[in-house]
N, C-alpha and C positions, 0 to 999 in steps of 0.2 A: 642179738642186732635186729635193727630196725629193717622196717621193711625196704626203706631206701635201699640197704646196703644189698639186697638180693637183684635190684634191678641191674637188668644189662644195658651195656652202654658201648658206645665206639668213638667217644669225643673226650677221653680222658687226658688231663694233664696234670703234670707234677711239678714238685720244686722241692730243691734240695733245703732242709731243715739243719742239720748237725751232722756230724761224723767224729769218731773216735777209735784210734787204731792205728797199726804198724807191726813192724816184727823184722827180724833177720832171715831170711829163706824162709821161714814158715811164719805165719801170723794171722792177723783178723782184725775184725773191726765191727763196730756197730753203726748204723747209719739212719737218719731221720728223714721221713720223706712225706709232703703232703700230697696225696691224690684229691683230683675234684673231677666233677662229670654234671655238666648243664643237664644233662637227658635222665639222668639217676637223681639229680638232686642231691647229689651225696657230695660231701668233703670230709676228708679225715688225715690222720697222722698215721703213718703205717712204720714201722721199723724193718730193716735187713739187720739180720745177724750171721756172719759168715766168717769160714777159717779157708786159707788157702796159700798161697803165696805173697810173699809181702816184703818189701825193703822199705827201711825207713819208718817214720811216725809221724802223727798228727792229730792234732785235738781244734774242733769248731767246724768249719765246713758250711756254715751256713750261706745260702745264695744271696748277691747282693740283690737289692732290689730293681725294679723295674723303675727307672728314672724318668721315663716317658709317662706312665701311666700311675706309678704309685703302685704299694704293695708287692707281692711275691713276683718272681721272675718265673713265668710258667713256662714248662716246654710242653708241646703238646706230644702226646704218646703215639707212636705209629703201629696200633695194636695188629694182631695176627689173628684175631676173632673178636667178637664181642664179649666182654666178659664183666663180673659185676665185683663190687667191694668183697663180698663175701668169696669169691671166686679167687682173689687174690690173697686174701688171709688165709695163711697156711701154706701156700704156694711154696716151692723149689724154687731157686734162684741161683743168678750168679751177677756179680757187681766187679767190675775193673776201676779202678780210678788211677790216674796220675796228676800231680799236682805240687805245688809250693807256693808258702806264702809266710807272712811275717806280718800280721795285722791284716794284712790284703793281700792277694795274691790271685794266680789262675790255676785252672785246671780242668781235667775233663773227666767225666764219669759215663758209662755204659751199664745201663742196666738189664737184666732179663727177667721173666717169670713163666714159671708153667707148671701145670698140674697134669692131671691123667686124662683131661681132654686136650693137652696140647700146650702150644705157648700162646700167654695172652699176651706178652710182646717178649721182641728179640734184639739184645743189642740196643735198645733206645739211649742215644748218645745226648750228651749235651756238654757244652764246652764255655766257661764263663767264669766270672769273678766270683771270689769267694772271701768269706771271714774266717780268721783262724791263725793256725802258726804250726809250722812242721814242713817236712817235705817226704812222700812218699810216693810208692807204686805198688799197686796190688792188685792182684784178682784173686775172687773169693767164691764159694758156693755155701749157700745158706738157705734161710727160711725168712718169707715175707709174714708179719704179724701186724693186724689192725691193732693200733693202742687205744685211740679214740676217736668219734666222731665230733667234727666240729661245726660251727658255722659256715656255711659259703662263703668264701673268699672270692673276690674280684681278680 
């Protein structure tokens, strides 16, 4: 990883990119998120893969764009402590979501990440419009993984 991924910051923001998953009582999913920090000068794509309790199924899940400023619809992370992208990569976590969409829909997602040092963030929630199809509700436990660094998005 780059030196940027080692930089600790407390100004992280997150945007949902995609999701696919579901189940009947037991299930799981894979979710894609973009995280950025101006302090760390880092922007990267992370996945969360988890298993747990689920009902229904869906795919898509991209956040609707910010209609006022354009670009991604970012949510500020209310961190429990300063952390780096390297801290998030490989962290354990929990993801809970519920929503319904047929082309476009509304849903809510709460994400958590923790490692041996404690929580990075806990039940960070966001409610919003997304694109995709299906209806589901799930709570999963799993792992955060850095897929790639990207250019910084506003």
